[in-house]
TIVOVO-899420 format. One line per 10 residues: number of its first residue (from 1); their letters; for each residue x, y, z negated of N, C-alpha, C, O. Coordinates in Angstrom, 2 decimals. Atoms other than C-alpha are relative to their C-alpha. Example, Ala and Ser with C-alpha at 12.3 -4.5 7.8 and 13.67 -1.06 7.14 Angstrom:
1> as> 0.89,-1.19,0.00,12.30,-4.50,-7.80,0.90,1.20,0.00,1.94,1.18,-0.66; -0.82,-1.19,0.06,13.67,-1.06,-7.14,-0.77,1.09,-0.73,-0.26,2.20,-0.90;
***
This chain:
1> mpiagkgmll> 0.59,-0.90,-0.13,0.21,-0.22,0.06,0.61,1.40,0.01,1.01,1.85,-1.06; -0.85,-1.33,-0.02,1.76,3.16,1.06,-0.27,0.84,-1.13,0.69,1.53,-1.49; -0.20,-1.22,0.79,0.30,5.37,-1.71,0.07,-0.94,-1.08,-0.27,-2.10,-0.82; -0.69,0.67,0.82,1.50,4.08,-4.92,-1.11,-0.02,-1.24,-1.33,1.04,-1.82; 0.64,-0.24,1.06,-0.99,3.03,-7.65,-1.36,-0.31,0.39,-1.60,-0.78,1.50; 1.08,0.22,-0.36,-4.57,2.79,-7.96,-0.76,1.41,-0.03,-1.71,1.58,0.75; 0.93,-1.34,0.46,-6.00,6.21,-9.04,1.10,1.43,0.37,2.31,1.61,0.31; -0.51,-0.97,-0.63,-5.53,9.42,-7.65,-0.42,1.56,-0.64,-1.63,1.58,-0.83; 0.29,-1.39,0.15,-5.76,13.32,-8.72,0.24,0.82,0.99,1.36,1.14,1.40; -0.32,-1.15,-1.00,-6.46,15.73,-6.25,-0.30,1.29,-0.45,-1.43,1.40,-0.94;
11> tsmnidssde> 0.29,-1.04,0.27,-6.14,19.39,-6.92,0.27,1.31,1.04,1.42,1.43,1.45; -0.02,-0.67,-0.83,-6.61,22.12,-4.72,-0.64,1.75,-0.46,-1.74,1.89,-1.01; 0.57,-0.77,0.53,-6.77,25.99,-5.32,0.44,1.13,0.67,1.54,0.97,1.21; -0.90,-1.22,-0.64,-6.11,29.80,-3.83,0.52,0.44,-0.96,0.47,-0.03,-2.10; -0.50,-1.18,1.23,-4.47,32.51,-5.61,0.48,1.17,0.68,1.25,1.07,1.63; -0.42,-1.51,-0.03,-3.94,36.17,-5.27,1.26,0.19,0.30,2.14,-0.08,-0.52; -0.95,-0.35,-0.61,-1.46,37.22,-3.13,1.52,0.46,-1.26,2.68,0.05,-1.34; -0.91,-0.74,0.97,0.20,39.39,-6.09,0.25,-0.87,-0.87,1.00,-0.41,-1.72; -0.42,0.74,1.00,0.51,36.50,-8.16,0.42,-1.59,0.21,0.54,-2.57,-0.53; -0.56,1.07,-0.67,1.66,34.12,-5.97,1.58,-0.60,-0.18,1.96,-1.75,-0.43;
21> aefnrwydre> -1.45,0.76,0.84,5.30,33.77,-6.80,0.06,-0.14,-0.99,1.22,-0.52,-1.12; -0.23,0.44,0.94,5.02,33.21,-10.01,-0.80,-1.42,-0.13,-0.33,-2.36,-0.76; 0.77,1.10,-0.36,2.11,30.64,-9.06,0.85,-0.89,0.12,1.02,-1.65,-0.82; -0.98,0.96,-0.73,4.69,28.63,-7.01,1.02,-0.18,-1.24,0.96,-1.31,-1.71; -1.07,-0.06,0.77,7.55,29.24,-9.55,-0.69,-0.98,-0.89,-0.31,-2.14,-0.71; 0.52,0.92,0.51,5.27,27.52,-12.01,-0.24,-1.66,0.32,-0.01,-2.73,-0.25; 0.27,1.37,-0.78,4.26,24.85,-9.86,1.20,-0.89,0.04,1.28,-2.11,-0.15; -1.48,0.98,-0.75,8.03,24.02,-8.72,0.67,-0.03,-1.48,1.41,-1.02,-1.38; -0.89,-0.18,0.93,9.71,24.54,-12.06,-0.70,-0.71,-1.37,0.14,-1.06,-2.21; 0.87,0.18,0.76,6.85,23.41,-14.52,-0.80,-1.28,-0.10,-0.54,-2.34,-0.68;
31> hllervaidg> 0.97,0.40,-0.17,3.92,22.15,-13.66,-0.08,-1.71,0.53,-0.78,-2.59,0.03; 0.05,1.32,-0.71,4.74,19.00,-11.28,0.62,-0.95,-1.15,0.17,-2.03,-1.54; -0.63,1.04,0.97,7.12,17.71,-13.84,-0.34,-0.44,-1.03,0.05,-1.51,-1.50; 0.85,0.15,1.31,5.06,17.99,-16.75,-0.93,-1.41,0.52,-1.03,-2.54,0.05; 1.20,1.29,-0.42,2.38,15.89,-14.72,0.62,-1.39,0.35,0.10,-2.42,-0.07; -1.22,1.32,-0.54,4.93,13.19,-13.35,0.50,-0.34,-1.01,1.08,-1.41,-0.84; -0.76,0.58,1.22,6.29,12.74,-16.88,-1.03,-0.94,-0.92,-0.70,-1.84,-1.69; 1.06,0.67,0.89,2.78,11.60,-18.36,0.23,-1.36,0.43,0.56,-1.72,1.55; 0.15,1.55,-0.33,2.59,7.83,-18.85,-0.87,-0.49,1.00,-1.90,0.18,1.05; 0.81,0.36,-1.00,0.97,6.00,-15.99,0.14,1.14,1.20,-0.42,0.75,2.23;
41> flearryvah> 0.25,-0.54,-1.33,1.42,8.88,-13.34,1.72,-0.64,0.28,2.67,-0.86,-0.48; -1.06,0.33,-0.75,3.94,7.73,-10.65,0.40,1.17,0.88,1.61,1.07,1.08; -0.64,-1.22,-1.30,4.58,10.98,-7.97,-1.38,0.78,-0.26,-2.44,0.55,-0.84; 0.93,-0.92,-0.54,2.91,13.82,-6.87,0.73,0.68,0.95,1.96,0.74,1.02; -0.82,-0.71,-1.50,3.21,16.02,-3.29,-0.81,0.96,0.04,-1.99,0.80,-0.28; 0.30,-0.59,0.38,2.68,18.98,-3.15,-0.27,0.90,1.83,0.70,0.85,2.58; 0.32,-0.81,-1.08,1.24,21.16,0.09,-0.69,1.09,-0.06,-1.41,1.33,-1.03; 0.51,-1.08,-0.12,0.19,24.42,1.54,-0.58,-0.34,1.44,-0.36,-1.21,2.28; 1.38,-0.09,-1.61,-2.53,25.14,4.50,0.81,0.38,0.96,1.37,1.47,0.86; -0.11,-0.56,-0.94,-1.36,25.10,7.69,-1.46,0.53,0.90,-1.33,1.52,1.61;
51> qgspkylcly> 1.13,-0.26,-0.20,-5.31,25.20,8.72,-0.88,-0.05,-0.68,-1.56,-1.01,-0.32; 1.01,0.81,0.48,-7.81,25.03,6.42,-0.13,0.69,-1.67,0.60,1.67,-1.89; 0.27,-0.72,1.85,-8.79,26.11,2.14,-0.74,-0.65,-0.75,-1.67,-1.33,-0.31; -1.07,-0.94,0.32,-8.08,26.53,-0.55,1.26,-0.30,0.65,1.37,-1.39,1.22; -1.06,0.07,-0.40,-4.45,27.29,0.46,1.08,-1.19,-0.56,1.75,-1.85,0.22; -0.86,0.74,0.90,-2.45,25.21,-2.30,-0.78,-1.52,-0.03,-1.99,-1.68,0.10; 0.69,1.63,0.00,-3.14,21.23,-2.49,0.86,-0.50,-0.74,1.94,0.06,-0.56; -0.36,1.10,0.31,-1.87,18.47,-4.64,-0.31,-1.06,-0.32,-1.44,-1.27,-0.75; 0.89,1.42,0.10,-2.04,14.91,-4.92,1.09,-0.43,-1.06,2.26,-0.03,-1.12; -0.95,0.29,1.18,-0.68,13.20,-8.05,-0.57,-1.55,0.11,-1.78,-1.71,0.21;
61> stetfevlds> 0.52,1.54,0.13,-0.86,8.94,-8.08,0.40,-0.40,-1.14,1.44,0.04,-1.62; -0.13,0.96,1.09,-1.00,6.79,-10.84,-0.39,-1.62,-0.38,-1.28,-2.08,0.33; -0.06,1.25,-0.08,-0.98,3.33,-11.80,-1.15,-0.62,0.08,-1.24,-1.71,0.66; 1.86,0.58,0.32,-5.09,2.75,-12.63,-0.27,1.24,0.03,0.35,2.29,-0.13; 1.46,-0.96,-0.18,-7.75,4.67,-12.21,-0.23,0.62,-1.69,-0.60,1.72,-2.10; 0.23,-0.53,1.59,-7.86,4.72,-16.12,0.68,0.99,-0.51,0.32,1.69,-1.45; -1.13,-0.73,0.51,-4.75,6.55,-16.37,-0.40,1.67,-0.31,-0.03,2.33,-1.28; 0.60,-1.14,-0.24,-6.45,9.73,-15.49,-1.64,0.21,-1.39,-2.44,1.14,-1.45; 1.02,-0.04,1.07,-9.07,9.25,-18.46,0.84,-0.34,-1.42,0.15,-0.48,-2.43; -0.79,0.61,0.84,-6.10,8.15,-20.85,0.00,1.06,-0.86,-0.26,2.21,-0.51;
71> sayravlanp> -0.46,-0.96,1.02,-5.25,9.67,-24.32,0.79,0.75,0.53,0.54,1.94,0.35; -1.11,-0.61,0.21,-2.05,10.69,-23.14,-0.05,1.35,1.24,0.58,2.41,1.24; 0.27,-0.96,-0.93,-3.25,12.51,-20.08,-0.66,1.43,-0.53,-0.33,2.60,-0.33; 1.18,-0.92,0.80,-6.20,14.22,-22.21,0.49,1.16,-0.53,0.13,2.33,-0.40; -0.58,-0.75,1.23,-3.63,15.22,-25.02,0.75,1.41,1.01,0.91,2.52,0.51; -0.91,-0.88,-0.99,-1.65,17.22,-21.86,-1.17,1.26,0.37,-0.87,2.45,0.47; 1.27,-0.69,-0.42,-5.11,18.75,-20.93,-0.04,1.00,-1.16,0.34,2.16,-1.09; 0.30,-0.86,0.99,-5.93,20.03,-24.08,1.16,0.74,-0.59,0.88,1.53,-1.50; -0.87,-0.86,0.91,-2.50,21.49,-25.19,0.72,0.71,1.15,1.89,0.34,1.20; -0.70,-0.26,-1.07,-1.37,23.30,-22.11,0.88,1.21,-0.43,0.50,1.90,-1.38;
81> tdwsktcmar> -1.37,-0.68,0.68,1.82,25.43,-22.70,-0.51,1.73,0.65,-1.54,1.94,1.29; 0.79,-1.24,-0.05,1.37,29.27,-22.31,0.25,0.42,1.37,-0.45,1.35,1.78; -0.01,-0.44,-1.35,2.55,29.59,-18.75,-1.07,-0.61,0.96,-1.66,-0.04,1.89; 1.59,0.71,-0.50,-0.22,26.95,-17.74,-1.15,0.98,-0.12,-1.84,1.31,0.85; 1.32,-0.79,0.17,-2.85,29.12,-19.15,0.07,1.28,0.45,-1.00,1.89,0.49; 0.22,-1.35,-0.73,-1.70,32.48,-17.52,-0.20,-0.66,1.30,-1.15,-0.10,1.85; 0.04,0.28,-1.22,-1.41,30.47,-14.15,-1.22,-0.61,0.12,-1.85,-0.32,1.13; 1.05,0.59,-0.44,-4.32,28.26,-14.59,-1.08,1.07,0.02,-2.12,0.87,0.63; 1.37,-1.35,0.08,-6.56,31.64,-15.22,-0.12,0.54,1.35,-1.13,1.10,1.78; 0.12,-0.96,-1.11,-5.72,32.94,-12.09,-0.45,-1.06,1.54,-0.50,-0.64,2.69;
91> fknmiraiar> 0.45,0.75,-0.92,-6.85,29.93,-10.04,-1.19,0.73,0.53,-1.89,1.47,-0.17; 1.67,-0.64,-0.39,-9.94,31.01,-7.59,-0.27,-1.61,1.27,0.58,-2.20,1.93; -0.03,0.80,-0.62,-11.61,28.37,-5.80,0.54,-1.22,0.17,1.09,-1.79,1.11; -0.77,1.63,0.30,-10.67,25.13,-7.45,-0.30,-0.70,0.48,-0.90,-0.09,1.37; -0.05,1.36,-0.22,-11.07,21.71,-6.45,0.88,-0.94,-0.87,2.11,-0.95,-0.81; -0.61,0.80,0.50,-10.42,19.12,-8.72,-0.61,-1.16,0.16,-1.81,-1.10,-0.08; 0.73,1.36,-0.32,-11.25,15.33,-7.84,0.67,-0.96,-0.96,1.85,-0.63,-1.01; -0.48,0.99,0.32,-10.30,12.48,-9.79,-0.53,-1.97,0.55,-1.48,-2.70,0.29; 0.27,0.94,-0.47,-10.31,9.50,-8.24,0.30,-1.44,0.48,1.42,-1.66,0.02; -0.45,1.01,-0.04,-9.95,5.96,-7.06,0.69,-0.12,1.23,0.39,0.85,1.92;
101> itisrgpgrg> -0.30,-0.10,-1.21,-8.16,5.19,-4.04,-0.28,-1.66,0.51,0.41,-2.64,0.26; 0.81,1.07,-0.39,-10.46,2.55,-2.38,0.48,-1.00,1.47,0.15,-2.18,1.56; -0.43,0.15,-1.01,-8.63,2.22,1.33,1.14,0.76,0.03,1.25,1.97,-0.18; -1.35,-0.58,-0.20,-5.09,2.59,1.89,0.68,-0.93,1.36,0.83,-2.15,1.30; -0.27,0.88,-0.89,-3.77,1.58,5.33,1.16,0.92,0.61,1.05,2.10,0.93; -1.04,-0.56,-0.72,-0.16,2.04,6.78,1.26,0.32,-0.80,1.11,0.80,-1.92; -1.38,0.10,0.91,3.84,2.01,5.58,0.48,1.22,-0.60,1.62,1.40,-1.03; -1.31,-0.92,0.31,4.66,4.99,4.66,-0.72,1.79,-0.52,-1.46,1.74,-1.51; -0.07,-1.44,0.12,4.11,8.90,4.32,0.24,1.23,0.48,1.44,1.45,0.43; -0.66,-0.76,-0.82,4.39,11.80,6.07,0.09,1.39,-0.20,-0.39,1.88,-1.22;
111> aalgiirfrp> -0.32,-1.31,0.49,5.40,15.26,6.27,-1.25,1.08,0.32,-1.05,2.28,0.14; 1.07,-0.78,-0.13,1.76,16.60,7.21,-1.21,-0.84,-0.41,-1.26,-2.06,-0.22; 1.56,0.69,0.52,-1.85,15.67,5.78,-0.86,0.75,0.66,-0.76,1.97,0.73; 1.45,-0.38,0.06,-5.21,16.02,7.01,-1.15,-0.60,-0.80,-1.53,-1.77,-0.81; 1.12,0.86,0.70,-8.00,15.68,4.81,-1.19,0.64,0.33,-1.24,1.80,0.74; 1.39,0.37,-0.71,-11.71,15.11,5.68,-0.59,0.25,-1.66,-0.18,-0.43,-2.60; 1.16,-0.04,1.17,-14.28,16.26,2.74,-1.12,-0.39,0.20,-1.73,0.19,1.10; 1.35,0.37,-0.52,-17.30,14.63,2.87,-0.88,-0.52,-1.44,-0.27,-0.95,-2.42; 0.83,0.46,0.96,-20.51,13.75,0.51,-0.84,-0.92,0.15,-1.97,-0.46,0.33; 0.53,1.15,-0.44,-21.81,10.35,1.11,-1.72,-0.24,-0.88,-1.92,-0.01,-2.07;
121> ladgkdklra> 1.51,0.23,0.19,-25.67,9.57,0.64,0.20,-1.14,-0.85,1.02,-2.01,-0.55; 0.30,0.85,0.99,-26.53,7.52,-2.35,-0.25,-0.98,0.36,0.21,-1.89,-0.33; 0.04,1.58,-0.30,-27.64,4.55,-0.50,0.64,-0.19,1.68,0.19,-0.74,2.69; -0.63,0.50,-1.38,-25.19,4.58,2.29,1.31,-0.30,-0.56,2.07,-0.66,0.34; -1.23,0.31,0.13,-22.00,3.99,0.28,0.62,-1.10,0.45,1.74,-1.04,0.95; -0.50,1.60,-0.53,-21.46,0.31,1.16,0.55,0.40,1.59,1.73,0.37,1.96; -0.07,0.17,-1.53,-21.89,0.87,5.00,1.04,0.88,0.14,1.97,0.45,0.82; -1.07,-0.94,-0.48,-19.62,4.08,5.05,1.16,-0.26,-0.15,2.02,-0.02,0.70; -1.73,0.66,0.70,-16.46,2.52,2.83,-0.04,-0.99,0.99,1.00,-0.88,1.64; 0.03,0.95,-1.17,-17.31,-0.45,5.48,0.71,0.45,1.42,1.66,-0.02,2.04;
131> alhdlldpka> -0.14,-0.35,-1.76,-17.26,1.39,8.89,1.53,0.84,-0.39,2.43,0.76,0.45; -1.77,-0.69,0.12,-13.74,3.55,7.35,0.84,-0.94,0.04,1.81,-0.90,0.80; -1.38,1.31,-0.04,-11.74,0.38,6.66,0.34,-0.07,1.30,1.54,-0.03,1.58; -0.49,0.15,-1.20,-11.93,0.05,10.24,0.59,1.14,0.70,1.33,1.10,1.68; -0.13,-1.37,-0.79,-11.65,3.67,11.03,1.53,0.51,0.02,2.20,1.13,0.85; -1.35,-1.00,0.71,-8.47,4.53,8.82,0.92,-1.24,0.48,1.72,-1.75,-0.31; -1.68,0.82,-0.70,-5.98,2.07,11.14,0.47,0.80,0.88,0.05,1.10,2.00; -0.87,-0.82,-1.04,-3.12,4.25,12.09,0.47,-0.35,1.35,0.68,0.49,2.23; -0.62,0.51,-1.05,-1.83,1.85,14.66,0.05,1.01,1.23,1.01,1.69,1.60; 0.55,-0.52,-1.54,-3.64,3.30,17.96,0.52,1.58,-0.35,-0.18,2.17,0.47;
141> ldgiismhli> -0.04,-1.71,0.25,-2.48,7.40,16.84,1.41,0.22,-0.08,2.13,-0.21,-0.98; -1.33,-0.17,-0.11,0.69,8.57,18.00,0.35,1.38,-1.41,-0.38,2.35,-1.63; -0.41,-0.56,1.06,2.74,10.16,14.78,-1.09,0.22,-0.99,-1.12,1.22,-1.69; 0.40,0.43,1.45,0.29,8.91,12.30,0.28,-0.95,-0.86,-0.13,-2.07,-0.55; -0.54,0.95,0.78,1.71,7.12,9.65,-1.05,-0.69,-1.15,-0.52,-1.77,-1.42; 0.89,0.56,0.74,-1.04,5.96,7.24,-1.08,1.03,-0.66,-0.92,2.18,-1.06; 1.28,-0.77,0.35,-4.52,6.95,6.24,-0.72,-0.84,-1.23,-0.64,-2.06,-1.33; 0.92,0.13,1.05,-6.78,6.72,3.15,-1.25,0.26,-0.52,-1.53,1.41,-0.19; 1.31,-0.12,0.68,-10.01,6.74,1.47,0.21,0.18,-1.56,0.80,-0.70,-2.18; -0.05,-0.05,1.12,-10.28,8.28,-1.93,-1.13,0.20,-0.41,-1.66,1.15,0.17;
151> esdpklsrpi> 1.34,-0.12,0.79,-13.49,8.02,-4.03,-0.47,1.03,-1.49,-0.84,0.36,-2.44; 0.18,-0.87,1.09,-14.13,10.71,-6.71,-0.73,-0.25,-1.03,-1.92,-0.13,-0.75; 1.01,0.44,1.10,-15.62,9.65,-10.19,-1.04,1.95,-0.22,-0.61,3.05,-0.57; 0.98,-0.81,0.56,-18.50,12.13,-10.71,0.16,1.01,-1.30,0.16,2.23,-1.47; 0.16,-0.39,1.53,-18.36,12.46,-14.28,1.51,0.69,-0.44,1.70,1.66,-1.17; -1.44,-0.35,0.42,-14.54,12.76,-14.53,0.83,1.36,0.98,1.97,1.73,0.69; -0.18,-0.56,-1.09,-14.13,15.13,-11.58,-0.54,1.42,-0.46,-1.76,1.50,-0.62; 0.60,-1.27,0.53,-14.46,18.99,-12.81,1.21,0.88,0.25,2.28,0.30,0.44; -1.13,-1.13,-0.34,-12.15,22.14,-12.21,-0.05,0.07,-2.04,-0.86,-0.19,-2.92; -0.59,-0.40,1.21,-10.36,23.07,-15.38,0.04,1.44,-0.56,0.31,1.77,-1.71;
161> tadppvsdsg> 0.09,-1.27,0.35,-10.87,26.85,-14.87,-1.83,0.16,-0.06,-2.65,-0.75,-0.25; 1.28,-0.49,0.19,-14.20,28.77,-14.93,-0.98,-0.27,1.40,-2.13,0.16,1.55; 1.12,0.74,-1.20,-15.61,27.04,-11.46,-1.03,-0.98,-0.70,-1.05,-1.35,-1.87; 1.10,0.75,0.37,-18.73,24.93,-11.27,0.47,-1.06,-0.96,1.66,-1.33,-1.17; -0.58,0.84,1.13,-18.98,22.29,-14.05,-0.51,-0.95,0.89,-0.98,-0.75,2.01; 0.00,1.50,-0.35,-19.33,18.45,-13.59,-1.33,0.03,0.58,-1.25,-0.65,1.60; 1.05,0.28,-0.60,-22.86,18.63,-12.55,-0.05,0.59,1.34,-1.05,0.44,2.03; 0.27,-0.35,-1.47,-22.02,20.33,-9.27,-0.08,-1.27,0.90,0.58,-2.31,0.84; -0.21,1.13,-1.26,-22.82,18.27,-6.33,1.16,-0.65,0.56,1.07,-1.81,0.98; -0.78,0.44,-0.54,-19.61,17.96,-5.18,1.36,-0.49,-0.89,2.57,-0.52,-0.63;
171> sgdwfvlidg> -0.94,0.92,1.20,-17.93,16.26,-8.18,0.21,-1.38,0.63,1.13,-2.06,0.19; -0.11,1.14,0.14,-18.55,13.17,-6.49,0.13,-0.28,1.39,-0.51,-1.18,1.93; -0.45,-0.29,-1.57,-17.07,13.98,-2.87,0.73,-1.44,-0.20,0.92,-2.12,-1.21; -1.02,0.66,-0.86,-14.99,11.69,-0.79,0.91,0.64,0.58,0.58,1.60,1.28; -1.13,-0.74,-1.23,-11.84,12.77,0.91,0.64,-1.57,0.86,0.92,-2.69,0.44; -0.81,1.01,-0.61,-10.34,10.84,3.73,1.20,0.55,0.07,1.02,1.76,-0.08; -1.52,-0.32,0.05,-6.24,11.45,3.93,0.92,-0.45,1.01,1.53,-1.52,0.95; -0.67,0.55,-0.64,-4.53,11.54,6.80,1.66,0.40,-0.32,2.01,1.49,-0.76; -0.91,-0.74,0.09,-0.88,11.38,6.75,1.19,-0.52,1.36,1.36,-1.69,1.69; -0.17,-0.33,-1.02,1.12,12.31,9.69,1.15,0.38,0.32,1.63,1.24,-0.42;
181> tdvnavgaal> -1.81,-1.07,-0.38,4.76,13.40,11.32,-0.17,1.40,0.11,0.82,1.95,-0.38; -0.16,-0.83,-0.24,3.71,16.67,12.22,-1.52,0.63,-0.14,-2.43,-0.19,-0.01; 1.25,0.21,-0.06,0.45,18.85,11.80,-0.84,0.05,1.69,-2.06,-0.09,1.84; 0.19,0.78,-1.18,0.23,18.29,15.57,-1.01,-0.91,0.29,-2.07,-0.80,0.92; 0.05,1.75,-0.02,-0.20,14.57,15.20,-1.32,0.03,-0.78,-2.29,-0.58,-0.34; 1.34,0.10,1.13,-2.95,15.18,12.16,-0.81,0.77,0.41,-1.92,0.37,0.08; 0.75,-0.44,-0.65,-4.57,17.71,14.01,-0.83,-0.59,1.38,-2.01,-0.32,1.64; 0.34,0.57,-1.01,-4.83,15.68,17.24,-0.99,-1.17,-0.56,-2.11,-1.29,-0.06; 0.88,0.93,0.54,-6.27,12.73,15.08,-1.36,0.40,-0.65,-2.32,-0.36,-0.76; 1.64,-0.92,0.78,-9.24,15.07,13.31,-0.35,0.08,0.79,-1.55,-0.17,0.63;
191> atrfannaaf> 0.84,-0.10,-0.82,-10.16,15.58,16.41,-0.64,-0.83,0.85,-1.81,-0.75,1.23; 0.22,1.26,-1.17,-10.01,12.53,18.76,-0.67,-1.14,-0.83,-1.20,-2.05,-0.18; 0.15,1.03,0.87,-10.86,10.31,16.00,-1.24,0.13,-1.30,-2.12,-0.69,-1.55; 1.04,-0.17,0.71,-12.91,11.66,13.43,-1.13,1.34,0.38,-2.24,1.09,-0.08; 1.15,-1.04,-0.73,-15.15,14.82,14.98,-0.88,-0.80,0.08,-0.56,-1.81,0.71; 1.17,0.27,-0.51,-18.46,13.78,15.09,-0.11,-1.24,0.37,-0.84,-1.67,1.27; 0.11,1.55,0.38,-17.73,10.19,14.16,-1.30,-0.64,-0.34,-1.91,-0.27,-1.34; 1.23,0.75,0.86,-20.72,7.83,13.75,0.02,-0.27,-1.31,-0.84,0.07,-2.12; 0.09,0.18,1.54,-19.34,6.50,10.60,-0.36,1.08,-1.09,-0.77,0.76,-2.21; 0.59,-0.76,0.65,-20.14,9.30,9.15,-1.48,0.93,-0.11,-1.73,2.10,-0.42;
201> qsavmvstgv> 1.81,-0.01,-0.19,-24.06,9.32,9.56,-0.41,-0.05,-1.39,-1.37,0.64,-1.74; 0.52,0.36,1.46,-24.46,8.26,6.00,1.04,0.73,-0.86,1.66,0.18,-1.77; -0.86,-1.04,0.90,-22.40,11.47,4.65,-0.23,1.36,0.34,-0.50,1.64,1.51; 0.32,-1.63,-0.28,-22.90,15.24,4.50,1.60,0.25,-0.03,2.28,-0.19,-0.96; -1.35,-0.46,-0.18,-19.32,16.78,5.85,0.28,1.06,-0.46,-0.24,1.96,0.20; -0.35,-1.25,0.47,-18.09,19.46,4.04,1.22,1.18,0.31,1.18,2.41,0.36; -1.04,-1.05,-0.41,-14.81,20.76,4.94,1.20,-1.38,0.81,1.19,-2.60,0.66; -1.06,0.58,-0.33,-11.62,19.73,6.95,1.29,0.95,-0.23,1.18,2.15,-0.49; -1.43,-0.65,0.21,-7.94,20.80,6.61,1.08,-0.74,0.60,0.99,-1.89,1.02; -1.10,0.47,-0.98,-4.58,20.42,8.20,1.12,0.74,-1.21,1.05,1.93,-1.50;
211> yklmwdlaks> -0.86,-0.39,0.95,-1.68,20.67,5.48,1.66,-0.24,0.12,1.80,-1.33,0.67; -0.94,0.13,-0.15,1.89,20.75,5.53,0.88,-0.24,-1.76,0.75,0.47,-2.75; -0.71,0.11,1.33,4.34,19.12,2.63,1.13,0.86,-0.49,2.16,0.93,0.18; -0.98,-0.72,0.52,6.31,21.38,0.46,0.79,-0.67,-0.65,1.94,-0.30,-0.43; -1.11,0.56,0.98,8.14,19.21,-1.97,-0.98,-1.44,-0.47,-2.21,-1.47,-0.58; 0.58,1.05,1.15,7.56,15.57,-3.81,0.76,-0.47,-0.87,1.98,-0.57,-0.71; -0.51,0.65,0.95,8.18,14.09,-6.70,-0.45,-1.61,-0.75,-1.50,-2.09,-1.19; -0.08,1.44,0.83,8.68,10.75,-8.18,0.28,-0.09,-1.53,1.05,0.74,-2.01; -0.62,0.26,1.09,8.94,9.33,-11.70,1.15,0.15,-0.02,1.71,1.05,-0.65; -1.34,0.33,-0.02,12.19,7.99,-10.79,1.00,1.39,0.03,2.14,1.36,-0.43;
221> dipps> -0.70,-0.96,0.04,13.32,11.49,-10.21,0.15,1.16,-0.97,0.94,2.08,-0.75; -0.24,0.15,1.28,12.99,12.45,-13.46,1.26,0.16,-1.02,1.68,-0.89,-1.53; -1.10,0.64,0.96,15.84,12.89,-15.69,-0.22,-0.31,-1.18,-1.14,0.27,-1.77; 0.45,0.48,1.42,16.01,11.02,-18.99,-0.12,1.05,-0.85,0.63,1.96,-0.51; -0.16,-0.80,0.83,15.35,13.15,-21.73,1.09,-0.46,-1.33,1.31,0.33,-2.24;
***
């Protein structure tokens, strides 16, 4: 499986340009390191939008889905650093999805990421998942390395800022992730395989985007304390 583990935390947000330099410094010097160091977290990948919104996106992989509701993770959430409090208060249009990785096909990761956010109809989830298993095969798409489906848990997925609460209908959204070698390959895959695809008839499309990898961090990259 190209994505390590079984659980994924997806976060995405905008930030005012006046706060952007400090926001990026905090993410790069404190936040990713803090998150990946949590027991059960395996790696993180940080992206910036080539086309899409919000501008910034981060994916965190965990050994199991349960890690994302563990006492270790909840303790960090409940005790943010002062720098975290300052930066998180500036988030705009935040998306936060705590999800299960239910489909993952292809041997590796790419430098660019396509993302499709959609809302499955309650009575069509099994049919949709089955259709996506066949659709998420990267072999016939030049420049596409791997493709994945993550399914948000509506009870655990909620912003940690003053954005919509857990009752918001978007907290149960699913996401298709397309790992490619560059933004052009990802954009072509979105257009040729996924635009108006019949597989999504049992879902409401929310948004699509193309992102560029900024950097990634694995647990093994963190020096021993």
